N, CA, C and O of each residue as an XYZ file, in Angstrom:
988
protein
N     122.019    130.493    133.747
C     123.208    131.394    133.045
C     123.579    130.677    131.536
O     123.956    129.525    131.321
N     123.354    131.690    130.662
C     123.708    131.216    129.445
C     125.188    130.694    129.101
O     126.089    131.522    129.233
N     125.521    129.417    128.677
C     126.841    129.153    128.346
C     127.129    129.245    126.994
O     126.399    128.668    126.188
N     128.303    130.030    126.548
C     128.697    130.287    125.163
C     129.922    129.164    124.995
O     130.715    128.964    125.914
N     129.984    128.528    123.855
C     130.734    127.525    123.412
C     131.482    127.832    122.097
O     130.927    128.427    121.174
N     132.638    127.446    122.048
C     133.304    127.744    120.738
C     134.382    126.770    120.359
O     134.811    125.983    121.203
N     134.756    126.784    119.355
C     135.720    125.670    118.618
C     136.811    126.387    118.076
O     136.627    127.383    117.377
N     138.095    125.888    118.389
C     139.249    126.617    117.900
C     140.480    125.502    117.849
O     140.666    124.677    118.743
N     141.179    125.603    116.809
C     142.416    124.604    116.562
C     143.523    125.098    117.480
O     144.287    125.963    117.053
N     143.647    124.677    118.544
C     144.726    125.032    119.596
C     144.832    124.262    120.708
O     143.782    123.826    121.180
N     145.822    124.006    121.214
C     146.045    123.319    122.694
C     145.399    123.749    123.773
O     145.275    123.061    124.786
N     144.882    125.064    123.620
C     144.161    125.508    124.931
C     144.911    125.604    126.043
O     144.513    125.025    127.054
N     145.829    126.163    126.063
C     147.069    126.119    127.350
C     146.434    127.359    128.105
O     145.872    128.253    127.474
N     146.556    127.375    129.582
C     146.107    128.489    130.272
C     147.084    129.780    129.900
O     148.276    129.703    129.602
N     146.337    130.897    129.985
C     147.148    132.100    129.601
C     147.179    132.320    127.917
O     147.409    133.427    127.429
N     146.964    131.329    127.247
C     147.014    131.560    125.827
C     145.747    132.581    125.193
O     144.596    132.561    125.629
N     146.180    133.377    124.187
C     144.957    134.317    123.696
C     144.844    133.828    122.309
O     145.850    133.630    121.627
N     143.606    133.622    121.859
C     143.208    132.891    120.568
C     142.419    133.682    119.682
O     141.287    134.046    119.998
N     142.997    133.996    118.493
C     141.976    134.630    117.570
C     141.107    133.667    116.925
O     141.584    132.778    116.220
N     139.879    133.785    117.118
C     138.774    132.755    116.583
C     138.614    132.830    115.120
O     138.431    133.923    114.584
N     138.672    131.713    114.424
C     138.151    131.595    113.003
C     136.981    132.419    112.658
O     136.032    132.410    113.443
N     136.920    133.175    111.522
C     135.765    134.055    111.208
C     134.474    133.258    111.486
O     133.706    133.728    112.324
N     134.158    132.116    110.880
C     132.856    131.432    111.474
C     132.588    131.264    112.661
O     131.459    131.519    113.081
N     133.540    130.814    113.435
C     133.314    130.637    114.966
C     133.004    132.086    115.419
O     132.037    132.193    116.174
N     133.626    133.152    115.103
C     133.518    134.422    115.739
C     132.136    135.092    115.669
O     131.526    135.658    116.577
N     131.730    134.875    114.212
C     130.482    135.369    113.788
C     129.354    134.610    114.482
O     128.309    135.250    114.605
N     129.372    133.237    115.007
C     128.345    132.544    115.552
C     128.454    132.919    116.978
O     127.443    133.005    117.673
N     129.651    133.148    117.447
C     129.658    133.319    118.941
C     129.131    134.678    119.243
O     128.350    134.752    120.192
N     129.497    136.015    118.443
C     129.243    137.290    118.557
C     127.714    137.646    118.169
O     126.939    138.215    118.937
N     127.377    137.189    116.751
C     126.259    137.667    116.009
C     125.217    136.622    116.308
O     124.055    136.993    116.471
N     125.543    135.303    116.398
C     124.276    134.699    116.449
C     123.805    134.259    118.167
O     122.645    134.253    118.580
N     125.156    133.882    119.050
C     124.751    133.634    120.382
C     124.677    135.144    121.021
O     124.030    135.298    122.057
N     125.264    136.133    120.475
C     125.299    137.316    121.151
C     125.977    137.508    122.438
O     125.574    138.168    123.396
N     127.262    136.715    122.304
C     128.326    137.134    123.265
C     128.863    138.499    123.420
O     128.746    139.271    122.468
N     129.512    138.939    124.642
C     129.904    140.251    124.328
C     131.381    140.171    125.404
O     131.505    139.432    126.380
N     132.348    141.115    124.903
C     133.468    141.157    125.708
C     133.422    141.041    127.261
O     132.776    141.799    127.985
N     134.199    139.981    127.688
C     134.028    139.973    129.017
C     133.383    138.640    129.682
O     133.594    138.154    130.793
N     132.392    138.143    128.473
C     131.673    136.886    128.968
C     132.587    135.731    129.227
O     133.724    135.763    128.757
N     132.201    134.767    129.901
C     132.973    133.546    129.842
C     132.532    132.748    128.647
O     131.410    132.835    128.148
N     133.688    131.807    128.144
C     133.369    131.100    127.036
C     134.150    129.582    127.427
O     135.237    129.458    127.992
N     133.274    128.531    126.960
C     133.956    127.235    127.144
C     134.436    126.844    125.629
O     133.718    126.743    124.635
N     135.603    126.685    125.713
C     136.288    126.191    124.315
C     136.706    124.723    124.161
O     137.204    124.072    125.080
N     136.475    124.272    122.979
C     137.152    123.107    122.805
C     138.019    122.821    121.482
O     137.819    123.506    120.479
N     138.662    122.141    121.488
C     139.543    121.922    120.195
C     139.253    120.626    119.409
O     139.826    120.463    118.332
N     138.448    119.746    119.852
C     138.227    118.586    119.004
C     139.304    117.553    119.144
O     139.331    116.550    118.431
N     140.084    117.779    119.959
C     141.128    116.806    119.857
C     141.352    116.279    121.718
O     142.405    115.885    122.219
N     140.150    116.425    122.342
C     139.977    115.932    123.693
C     140.288    116.978    124.799
O     140.479    116.585    125.950
N     140.333    118.037    124.547
C     140.429    119.302    125.518
C     139.348    120.168    125.440
O     138.841    120.550    124.386
N     138.931    120.536    126.773
C     137.749    121.577    127.057
C     138.435    122.667    127.957
O     139.201    122.279    128.839
N     138.219    123.916    127.796
C     138.868    124.838    128.685
C     137.968    126.160    128.741
O     137.477    126.753    127.781
N     137.875    126.467    130.062
C     137.299    127.887    130.599
C     137.907    129.047    129.740
O     139.127    128.999    129.580
N     137.314    129.940    129.243
C     137.825    131.154    128.681
C     137.317    132.438    128.864
O     136.280    132.592    129.509
N     137.946    133.423    128.354
C     137.048    134.705    128.405
C     137.198    135.252    127.127
O     138.203    135.161    126.422
N     135.797    136.017    126.771
C     136.048    136.618    125.470
C     136.651    138.118    125.560
O     136.016    138.945    126.215
N     137.680    138.440    125.017
C     138.334    139.487    125.356
C     137.769    140.794    124.173
O     137.621    141.967    124.514
N     137.545    140.330    122.931
C     137.305    141.274    122.010
C     136.181    140.672    121.201
O     136.130    139.449    121.076
N     135.165    141.555    120.575
C     134.205    140.969    120.079
C     133.609    141.829    118.977
O     132.918    142.817    119.224
N     133.899    141.421    117.774
C     133.744    142.327    116.486
C     132.768    141.538    115.492
O     132.639    140.329    115.683
N     132.168    142.064    114.586
C     131.145    141.444    113.738
C     131.773    140.046    113.036
O     131.060    139.058    112.857
N     132.885    140.078    112.744
C     133.446    138.832    112.197
C     134.668    138.298    112.888
O     135.179    137.222    112.575
N     135.166    139.156    113.928
C     136.243    138.732    114.717
C     136.068    138.750    116.030
O     135.303    139.578    116.525
N     136.781    137.794    116.843
C     136.607    137.721    118.111
C     137.904    137.024    118.824
O     138.348    136.085    118.163
N     138.509    137.263    119.885
C     139.712    136.990    120.562
C     139.271    136.574    121.944
O     138.513    137.278    122.613
N     139.869    135.151    122.461
C     139.526    134.825    123.747
C     140.977    134.470    124.317
O     141.992    134.187    123.680
N     140.782    134.567    125.729
C     141.939    134.126    126.427
C     141.699    132.845    127.433
O     140.911    132.860    128.378
N     142.380    131.935    127.118
C     142.209    130.570    127.905
C     142.587    130.771    129.593
O     143.695    131.159    129.963
N     141.582    130.470    130.429
C     141.747    130.394    131.701
C     142.388    129.383    132.426
O     143.329    129.575    133.196
N     141.769    128.096    132.125
C     142.093    126.863    132.748
C     141.457    125.778    131.780
O     140.438    125.994    131.124
N     142.141    124.633    131.762
C     141.557    123.588    131.311
C     140.436    122.820    132.305
O     140.628    122.739    133.519
N     139.309    122.298    131.683
C     138.285    121.936    132.181
C     138.307    120.179    132.323
O     138.142    119.516    133.347
N     138.537    119.765    131.107
C     138.405    118.370    130.740
C     139.534    117.966    129.641
O     139.712    118.639    128.625
N     140.230    116.872    129.931
C     141.066    116.728    129.009
C     141.082    114.894    128.795
O     141.223    114.147    129.764
N     140.944    114.482    127.639
C     141.020    113.026    127.373
C     142.155    112.804    126.570
O     142.321    113.371    125.489
N     142.953    111.987    127.070
C     144.346    111.637    126.300
C     144.183    110.991    124.889
O     144.933    111.156    123.928
N     142.984    110.172    124.955
C     142.924    109.448    123.723
C     141.606    109.243    123.276
O     140.827    109.115    124.220
N     141.062    109.163    122.114
C     139.926    109.240    121.517
C     139.319    107.857    121.915
O     140.046    106.897    122.169
N     137.810    107.788    121.962
C     137.213    106.500    122.125
C     137.423    105.570    121.189
O     137.801    106.010    120.104
N     137.259    104.138    121.313
C     137.465    103.298    120.119
C     136.580    103.633    119.010
O     135.557    104.267    119.269
N     136.843    103.284    117.775
C     136.404    103.827    116.547
C     134.777    103.176    116.650
O     134.547    102.029    117.032
N     133.830    104.067    116.269
C     132.337    103.699    116.106
C     132.045    104.606    114.846
O     131.510    105.709    114.962
N     132.394    104.120    113.749
C     132.134    104.819    112.495
C     130.969    104.401    111.651
O     130.534    103.250    111.671
N     130.453    105.399    110.876
C     129.212    105.092    110.126
C     129.621    105.316    108.537
O     130.290    106.299    108.219
N     129.298    104.605    107.821
C     129.271    104.543    106.305
C     128.040    104.563    105.529
O     127.701    103.681    104.740
N     127.373    105.657    105.807
C     125.905    105.623    105.002
C     125.890    105.987    103.727
O     126.759    106.818    103.467
N     125.104    105.613    102.686
C     124.871    105.723    101.687
C     124.334    107.385    101.384
O     123.561    107.880    102.204
N     124.740    108.129    100.288
C     123.927    109.458    100.571
C     122.540    109.384    100.452
O     121.868    108.586     99.799
N     122.138    110.451    101.270
C     120.449    110.505    100.995
C     120.425    111.854    100.663
O     121.451    112.509    100.481
N     119.120    112.366    100.562
C     118.692    113.988    100.287
C     119.215    114.768    101.370
O     119.243    114.329    102.519
N     119.629    115.897    101.056
C     120.456    116.956    101.811
C     119.858    116.990    103.233
O     120.516    116.431    104.110
N     118.728    117.559    103.560
C     118.244    117.579    104.715
C     118.160    116.536    105.504
O     118.556    116.709    106.657
N     117.687    115.314    105.163
C     117.661    114.205    105.957
C     119.110    113.787    106.317
O     119.420    113.501    107.473
N     119.989    113.762    105.278
C     121.367    113.218    105.507
C     122.200    114.219    106.573
O     123.011    113.765    107.379
N     121.928    115.432    106.474
C     122.584    116.638    107.627
C     121.835    116.275    108.770
O     122.558    116.184    109.762
N     120.794    116.066    108.954
C     120.046    115.767    110.447
C     120.663    114.560    110.793
O     121.138    114.609    111.928
N     120.836    113.422    110.178
C     121.503    112.134    110.369
C     122.701    112.338    110.760
O     123.018    111.689    111.757
N     123.584    113.102    110.266
C     125.130    113.510    110.567
C     125.201    114.078    112.054
O     125.773    113.526    112.994
N     124.587    115.154    112.086
C     124.321    115.798    113.558
C     124.068    114.771    114.786
O     124.688    114.689    115.847
N     123.008    114.040    114.334
C     122.479    113.000    115.579
C     123.311    111.979    115.694
O     123.435    111.511    116.826
N     124.115    111.350    114.542
C     125.078    110.503    114.924
C     126.080    110.953    115.769
O     126.492    110.250    116.691
N     126.563    112.203    115.509
C     127.736    112.641    116.610
C     127.168    112.928    118.063
O     127.950    112.912    119.013
N     125.884    113.177    118.241
C     125.403    113.163    119.332
C     125.566    111.640    120.170
O     125.831    111.464    121.359
N     125.325    110.695    119.169
C     125.546    109.313    119.711
C     126.924    108.778    119.484
O     127.079    107.557    119.465
N     127.758    109.442    119.342
C     129.254    109.132    119.580
C     129.843    108.698    118.322
O     130.965    108.198    118.402
N     129.245    108.803    117.053
C     130.107    108.488    115.849
C     131.347    109.065    115.721
O     131.449    110.284    115.855
N     132.436    108.291    115.450
C     133.906    108.685    115.631
C     134.354    109.337    114.004
O     135.260    110.144    113.801
N     133.454    108.737    112.980
C     133.825    109.133    111.612
C     132.699    108.758    110.899
O     132.054    107.726    111.083
N     132.437    109.780    109.928
C     131.158    109.696    108.910
C     131.822    109.435    107.610
O     132.636    110.273    107.222
N     131.598    108.443    106.923
C     132.170    108.174    105.683
C     131.174    107.985    104.586
O     131.005    106.827    104.203
N     130.442    109.008    103.981
C     129.298    108.924    102.839
C     129.815    108.018    101.655
O     130.909    108.051    101.093
N     128.855    107.297    101.456
C     128.960    106.522    100.094
C     128.195    106.807     98.970
O     127.014    107.148     99.035
N     128.911    106.661     97.802
C     128.137    106.719     96.473
C     127.751    105.417     96.031
O     128.494    104.747     95.313
N     126.546    104.987     96.445
C     126.037    103.660     96.013
C     125.442    103.562     94.619
O     124.744    104.478     94.182
N     125.707    102.463     93.909
C     124.994    102.204     92.721
C     123.476    102.750     92.584
O     123.139    103.496     91.664
N     122.596    102.301     93.597
C     121.333    102.745     93.725
C     120.926    103.917     94.457
O     119.793    104.264     94.788
N     122.107    104.501     94.667
C     121.627    105.871     95.534
C     120.969    107.002     94.620
O     121.309    107.077     93.440
N     120.084    107.833     95.126
C     119.480    108.900     94.664
C     120.042    110.249     94.333
O     119.654    111.093     93.525
N     121.126    110.235     95.223
C     122.150    111.432     94.931
C     123.450    111.153     94.366
O     124.229    110.267     94.717
N     123.610    112.107     93.347
C     124.877    112.090     92.640
C     125.392    113.590     92.784
O     124.691    114.586     92.601
N     126.575    113.583     93.099
C     127.700    114.902     93.108
C     128.756    114.773     92.170
O     129.361    113.732     91.915
N     128.941    115.897     91.671
C     130.337    115.974     90.823
C     131.402    116.343     91.862
O     131.089    116.755     92.979
N     132.665    116.183     91.462
C     133.569    116.564     92.387
C     133.801    117.827     93.060
O     134.470    117.781     94.092
N     133.365    118.946     92.657
C     133.183    120.216     93.158
C     132.115    120.214     94.214
O     132.356    120.626     95.349
N     130.870    119.729     93.837
C     129.768    119.815     94.790
C     130.107    118.569     95.934
O     129.679    118.792     97.067
N     130.693    117.540     95.761
C     130.994    116.552     96.831
C     132.073    117.224     97.665
O     132.175    116.909     98.851
N     132.870    118.112     97.137
C     133.805    118.907     98.138
C     133.159    119.837     98.879
O     133.383    120.004    100.077
N     132.271    120.533     98.164
C     131.506    121.699     98.853
C     130.794    120.928     99.841
O     130.986    121.189    101.029
N     129.966    119.977     99.492
C     129.085    119.517    100.577
C     129.832    119.068    101.866
O     129.473    119.364    103.006
N     130.906    118.322    101.546
C     131.875    117.747    102.565
C     132.136    118.790    103.528
O     132.023    118.546    104.729
N     132.521    120.082    103.052
C     132.873    121.135    104.055
C     131.901    121.726    104.788
O     132.105    122.317    105.849
N     130.642    121.558    104.155
C     129.382    122.088    104.902
C     129.088    121.217    106.196
O     128.724    121.657    107.287
N     129.336    119.813    105.834
C     129.128    118.600    106.788
C     130.088    119.004    107.886
O     129.650    118.918    109.033
N     131.210    119.390    107.734
C     132.433    119.379    108.733
C     131.907    120.640    109.621
O     132.133    120.665    110.831
N     131.196    121.686    108.967
C     131.027    122.824    109.747
C     129.787    122.456    110.755
O     129.780    122.818    111.932
N     128.660    121.633    110.101
C     127.701    120.916    110.823
C     128.375    120.268    112.136
O     127.999    120.409    113.300
N     129.467    119.522    111.651
C     129.860    118.484    112.869
C     130.537    119.236    113.940
O     130.650    118.698    115.041
N     131.054    120.557    113.718
C     131.539    121.212    114.860
C     130.341    121.660    115.427
O     130.308    121.607    116.657
N     129.473    122.034    114.925
C     128.084    122.642    115.679
C     127.647    121.533    116.664
O     127.446    121.725    117.863
N     127.521    120.329    116.008
C     127.040    119.141    116.802
C     127.869    118.760    117.909
O     127.393    118.214    118.905
N     129.236    119.055    117.764
C     130.161    118.559    118.910
C     129.946    119.629    119.818
O     129.787    119.339    121.004
N     129.922    120.521    119.551
C     129.511    121.671    120.608
C     128.080    121.616    121.551
O     127.914    121.902    122.737
N     127.413    121.276    120.829
C     125.938    121.097    121.223
C     125.822    119.832    122.312
O     125.142    119.902    123.336
N     126.536    118.767    121.948
C     126.733    117.494    122.692
C     127.567    117.446    123.688
O     127.525    116.550    124.530
N     128.515    118.518    123.702
C     129.692    118.587    124.739
C     130.560    117.440    124.534
O     131.105    117.059    125.570
N     130.826    116.815    123.531
C     131.986    115.572    123.551
C     132.903    116.344    122.948
O     132.662    117.392    122.349
N     134.350    115.651    123.154
C     135.538    116.450    122.860
C     136.399    115.989    121.721
O     137.401    116.640    121.424
N     136.048    114.848    121.033
C     136.649    114.490    119.875
C     135.753    114.775    118.614
O     134.587    114.382    118.567
N     136.390    115.523    117.528
C     135.649    115.960    116.487
C     135.802    114.862    115.630
O     136.909    114.496    115.237
N     134.493    114.185    115.242
C     134.676    113.060    114.205
C     135.466    113.377    112.806
O     135.761    114.519    112.453
N     135.682    112.506    112.265
C     136.212    112.633    110.789
C     134.883    112.652    109.777
O     133.981    111.816    109.827
N     134.949    113.811    108.818
C     133.866    113.855    107.980
C     134.701    113.563    106.693
O     135.549    114.396    106.372
N     134.521    112.416    105.913
C     135.065    112.296    104.808
C     134.186    112.799    103.442
O     132.991    113.087    103.515
N     134.826    112.847    102.423
C     134.218    113.330    101.261
C     133.435    112.086    100.722
O     133.977    111.016    100.998
N     132.195    112.006     99.964
C     131.649    111.114     99.401
C     132.489    110.085     98.679
O     133.458    110.564     98.089
N     132.339    108.842     98.600
C     133.694    108.083     98.023
C     132.788    106.819     97.329
O     131.604    106.752     97.660
N     133.258    105.943     96.492
C     132.696    104.709     96.178
C     132.985    103.770     97.359
O     133.725    104.032     98.308
N     132.368    102.765     97.183
C     132.183    101.549     98.024
C     133.679    101.018     98.423
O     134.073    100.930     99.586
N     134.373    100.710     97.371
C     135.573    100.061     97.537
C     136.558    100.840     98.198
O     137.387    100.291     98.923
N     136.543    102.455     97.961
C     137.432    103.269     98.418
C     137.042    103.489     99.904
O     137.930    103.700    100.730
N     135.853    103.450    100.231
C     135.514    103.465    101.840
C     135.953    102.433    102.497
O     136.511    102.556    103.587
N     135.736    101.190    101.861
C     136.192     99.732    102.673
C     137.845     99.978    102.837
O     138.350     99.504    103.855
N     138.504    100.514    102.128
C     139.934    100.806    102.017
C     140.268    101.506    103.208
O     141.155    101.162    103.988
N     139.510    102.530    103.328
C     139.697    103.567    104.385
C     139.285    102.980    105.900
O     139.812    103.379    106.938
N     138.410    102.124    105.838
C     138.105    101.489    107.091
C     139.030    100.527    107.301
O     139.353    100.306    108.468
N     139.606     99.806    106.288
C     140.823     98.975    106.721
C     141.969     99.540    107.301
O     142.702     98.931    108.079
N     142.159    100.897    106.866
C     143.251    101.522    107.361
C     143.115    101.956    108.671
O     144.115    102.096    109.374
N     141.718    102.242    109.187
C     141.490    102.828    110.453
C     141.496    101.715    111.525
O     141.387    102.000    112.718
N     141.637    100.308    111.039
C     141.524     99.415    111.758
C     140.345     98.821    112.316
O     140.325     97.903    113.136
N     139.263     99.473    111.760
C     137.899     99.017    112.060
C     137.356     97.854    111.580
O     137.908     97.379    110.587
N     136.239     97.173    112.121
C     135.836     96.037    111.530
C     134.580     96.571    110.690
O     133.904     97.485    111.163
N     134.276     96.032    109.499
C     133.316     96.576    108.665
C     131.945     95.735    109.039
O     132.119     94.551    109.329
N     130.843     96.154    109.054
C     129.688     95.535    109.515
C     128.563     96.097    108.558
O     128.258     97.289    108.537
N     128.001     95.174    107.806
C     127.078     95.613    106.990
C     125.586     95.443    107.562
O     125.242     94.322    107.935
N     124.818     96.366    107.630
C     123.647     96.071    108.171
C     122.558     95.625    107.008
O     122.158     96.383    106.125
N     122.174     94.303    107.174
C     121.498     93.733    106.146
C     120.003     93.932    106.470
O     119.632     94.198    107.613
N     119.090     93.783    105.348
C     117.785     93.827    105.427
C     116.980     92.577    105.451
O     116.916     92.021    104.355
N     116.393     92.035    106.364
C     115.322     90.766    106.413
C     116.538     89.538    105.889
O     116.226     88.648    105.098
N     117.617     89.640    106.340
C     118.451     88.464    106.210
C     118.494     87.583    107.274
O     118.862     87.892    108.407
N     118.039     86.246    106.845
C     118.131     84.982    107.879
C     119.445     84.627    108.305
O     119.623     84.165    109.432
N     120.513     84.828    107.384
C     121.655     84.501    107.744
C     122.509     85.457    108.810
O     123.303     85.027    109.646
N     122.175     86.802    108.593
C     122.810     87.631    109.413
C     122.312     87.606    110.866
O     121.098     87.497    111.039
N     123.172     87.702    111.980
C     122.753     87.657    113.409
C     122.312     89.050    113.736
O     122.641     90.057    113.110
N     121.599     89.003    114.694
C     120.925     90.210    115.251
C     122.289     91.325    115.686
O     123.367     90.926    116.127
N     122.019     92.413    115.500
C     123.060     93.347    115.874
C     123.615     93.140    117.336
O     124.804     93.039    117.636
N     122.697     93.101    118.059
C     122.877     93.049    119.611
C     123.831     91.951    119.891
O     124.750     92.088    120.699
N     123.558     90.574    119.049
C     124.288     89.504    119.157
C     125.800     89.761    118.707
O     126.741     89.449    119.437
N     125.955     90.318    117.523
C     127.120     90.508    117.088
C     127.966     91.307    118.121
O     129.041     90.861    118.523
N     127.448     92.524    118.551
C     128.211     93.233    119.336
C     128.615     92.681    120.564
O     129.746     92.868    121.014
N     127.544     91.845    121.273
C     127.901     91.161    122.521
C     129.297     90.546    122.511
O     130.008     90.556    123.516
N     129.688     89.983    121.286
C     130.992     89.245    121.349
C     132.300     90.057    121.693
O     133.292     89.633    122.287
N     132.083     91.295    121.196
C     133.213     92.231    121.704
C     132.826     93.750    121.403
O     133.072     94.450    120.420
N     132.144     94.018    122.570
C     131.375     95.491    122.446
C     132.271     96.703    122.319
O     131.773     97.810    122.114
N     133.568     96.532    122.434
C     134.413     97.736    122.331
C     135.166     97.481    121.300
O     136.051     98.330    121.197
N     135.203     96.630    120.440
C     135.798     96.505    119.213
C     135.428     97.584    118.237
O     134.264     97.832    117.924
N     136.704     98.345    117.675
C     136.358     99.481    116.670
C     135.587     98.943    115.579
O     135.961     97.898    115.047
N     134.551     99.542    115.187
C     133.807     99.266    114.013
C     133.185    100.186    113.191
O     132.950    101.297    113.667
N     132.856     99.932    111.995
C     132.082    100.896    110.826
C     131.126    100.141    110.270
O     131.257     99.152    109.550
N     129.778    100.878    110.798
C     128.710    100.327    110.031
C     128.301    100.928    108.712
O     128.358    102.126    108.439
N     127.877     99.951    107.920
C     127.331    100.330    106.592
C     126.172    100.083    106.365
O     125.610     99.027    106.655
N     125.617    101.154    105.750
C     124.224    101.352    105.627
C     123.723    101.535    103.770
O     124.265    102.312    102.984
N     122.851    100.812    103.524
C     122.615    100.822    102.096
C     121.518    101.808    101.740
O     120.785    102.308    102.593
N     121.428    102.095    100.286
C     120.438    103.017     99.904
C     119.114    102.439     99.726
O     118.936    101.228     99.856
N     118.153    103.268     99.427
C     116.714    102.958     99.537
C     116.386    101.459     98.692
O     115.612    100.587     99.087
N     117.094    101.435     97.596
C     116.883    100.261     96.734
C     117.792     99.059     97.163
O     117.623     97.938     96.684
N     118.761     99.340     98.082
C     119.735     98.057     98.579
C     120.915     97.871     97.856
O     121.095     98.435     96.777
N     121.694     97.159     98.341
C     122.946     96.981     97.726
C     122.754     96.145     96.319
O     121.959     95.208     96.250
N     123.549     96.569     95.215
C     123.480     95.602     94.027
C     124.288     94.328     94.446
O     124.928     94.186     95.488
N     124.122     93.385     93.375
C     124.932     92.186     93.481
C     126.496     92.464     93.497
O     127.302     91.865     94.209
N     126.739     93.306     92.744
C     128.325     93.702     92.495
C     128.797     94.381     93.810
O     129.968     94.194     94.138
N     127.875     95.270     94.715
C     128.370     95.650     95.846
C     128.525     94.634     96.964
O     129.402     94.652     97.828
N     127.561     93.756     96.826
C     127.636     92.504     97.958
C     128.800     91.739     97.567
O     129.422     91.277     98.523
N     129.300     91.462     96.325
C     130.545     90.818     96.007
C     131.606     91.645     96.610
O     132.529     91.041     97.156
N     131.619     92.992     96.596
C     132.695     93.858     97.145
C     132.806     93.601     98.745
O     133.896     93.505     99.308
N     131.456     93.493     99.471
C     131.709     93.218    100.975
C     132.184     91.881    101.009
O     133.060     91.637    101.838
N     131.749     90.891    100.215
C     132.239     89.516    100.598
C     133.722     89.336    100.406
O     134.406     88.680    101.193
N     134.191     89.929     99.352
C     135.778     89.875     99.096
C     136.499     90.737    100.402
O     137.653     90.501    100.758
N     135.784     91.589    100.938
C     136.507     92.331    102.088
C     136.215     91.804    103.291
O     136.635     92.336    104.318
N     135.434     90.657    103.311
C     135.120     89.983    104.507
C     134.442     90.758    105.534
O     134.860     90.873    106.686
N     133.370     91.291    105.068
C     132.774     92.308    106.044
C     131.839     91.482    106.705
O     131.316     90.534    106.119
N     131.543     91.820    108.094
C     130.630     91.138    108.902
C     129.096     91.659    108.387
O     128.899     92.713    107.783
N     128.025     90.637    108.783
C     126.852     91.183    108.412
C     125.968     91.120    109.941
O     126.291     90.344    110.840
N     125.000     91.926    110.022
C     124.157     92.027    110.975
C     122.682     92.581    110.604
O     122.404     93.016    109.487
N     121.912     92.519    111.523
C     120.425     92.839    111.232
C     119.561     93.313    112.210
O     119.849     93.144    113.395
N     118.611     93.844    111.903
C     117.500     94.438    112.873
C     116.416     93.627    112.816
O     115.291     94.025    113.119
N     116.685     92.380    112.409
C     115.566     91.342    112.347
C     114.538     91.482    111.020
O     115.031     91.578    109.896
N     113.527     91.485    111.159
C     112.524     91.647    110.296
C     112.071     93.075    109.775
O     111.417     93.259    108.748
N     112.543     94.105    110.689
C     112.221     95.459    110.598
C     112.895     96.037    109.369
O     114.092     95.852    109.152
N     112.147     96.702    108.611
C     112.690     97.716    107.371
C     112.731     99.101    107.797
O     111.726     99.812    107.810
N     113.848     99.475    108.135
C     114.039    100.859    108.770
C     114.610    101.920    107.608
O     115.469    101.531    106.816
N     114.205    102.968    107.568
C     114.802    104.094    106.613
C     116.098    104.331    107.177
O     116.298    104.131    108.375
N     117.162    104.820    106.257
C     118.408    104.761    106.274
C     118.890    105.560    107.708
O     119.722    105.168    108.526
N     118.121    106.752    107.731
C     118.563    107.723    108.929
C     118.123    106.834    110.209
O     118.900    106.929    111.160
N     117.157    106.100    110.365
C     116.704    105.514    111.435
C     117.644    104.287    111.936
O     117.990    104.024    113.088
N     117.925    103.679    110.839
C     118.946    102.749    111.099
C     120.426    103.040    111.637
O     121.140    102.313    112.327
N     120.674    104.296    111.129
C     121.903    104.825    111.710
C     121.681    105.026    113.254
O     122.402    104.448    114.067
N     120.610    105.904    113.648
C     120.469    105.993    114.860
C     120.258    104.721    115.925
O     120.594    104.665    117.108
N     119.684    103.864    115.219
C     119.473    102.441    116.139
C     120.790    101.671    116.278
O     121.043    101.120    117.350
N     121.746    101.599    115.119
C     122.898    101.009    115.264
C     123.691    101.553    116.335
O     124.102    100.866    117.270
N     123.943    102.987    116.180
C     124.781    103.781    117.246
C     124.262    103.519    118.664
O     124.990    103.155    119.588
N     122.903    103.740    118.763
C     122.391    103.581    120.321
C     122.601    102.226    120.653
O     122.965    102.082    121.820
N     122.474    101.076    119.928
C     122.719     99.732    120.462
C     124.282     99.655    120.703
O     124.623     99.047    121.717
N     125.114    100.105    120.034
C     126.337     99.908    120.104
C     126.756    100.904    121.387
O     127.647    100.424    122.087
N     126.322    102.037    121.746
C     126.676    102.739    122.738
C     126.372    102.007    124.127
O     127.093    102.053    125.124
N     125.209    101.349    123.999
C     124.555    100.901    125.223
C     125.377     99.650    125.714
O     125.323     99.279    126.886
N     126.107     99.047    124.801
C     126.700     97.865    125.038
C     128.186     97.936    125.416
O     128.775     97.002    125.960
N     128.850     99.317    125.034
C     130.152     99.374    125.243
C     130.482     99.462    126.912
O     129.556     99.749    127.670
N     131.575     99.252    127.339
C     132.064     99.202    128.379
C     132.707    100.421    128.930
O     132.551    100.760    130.103
N     133.359    101.013    128.159
C     134.504    102.027    128.326
C     133.700    103.427    128.479
O     134.318    104.480    128.634
């Protein structure tokens, strides 16, 4: 049986009727082809999933009634954030969606000195809005309950400040570093510690950016001698971190 899913900013209380936002309504009705009377699974991105019924289905409008809550998580999982340097659009968007499937709790894009992508303020805002829509779709697809934060692209020092505010430990994934311990060894010391992984651009971090990391007392870790594409490194780090967590 086909399962229809939707996202809405609501507490999803049983008996509540909810008018879905236009993009969600259009996706549910025009793309997924749900009809009035169909059962729907609704999530709010804040730990609640509920069984609902589609009451009205228009071209760009839809209304659901909440029947019962199915899952409730009172608090989000420990922070497992990523701070990747901006890459070209399609690769970055694919990485964003896959990272949410692997449990990323925040995505903090960095405008690196050697990055190949440059965005003005308007484009950065528009791109972030699109990323947030993709995050919602990824959340529905992988059936997680907490919507990750998707920040607008920012300079490295601003991103590090945001990570400090979140209480996460900054971890820089270094290339071919003899000083940096293997990522698995670092994580084994405290597998459930809130962390944010930083991934550099194709050309690597500049000396100035390395100094910023050093001043922020960021940890370093590596994948050994392997040189990975940015998108591959993100997936590998998240997979290792999730495999080692106990919660």
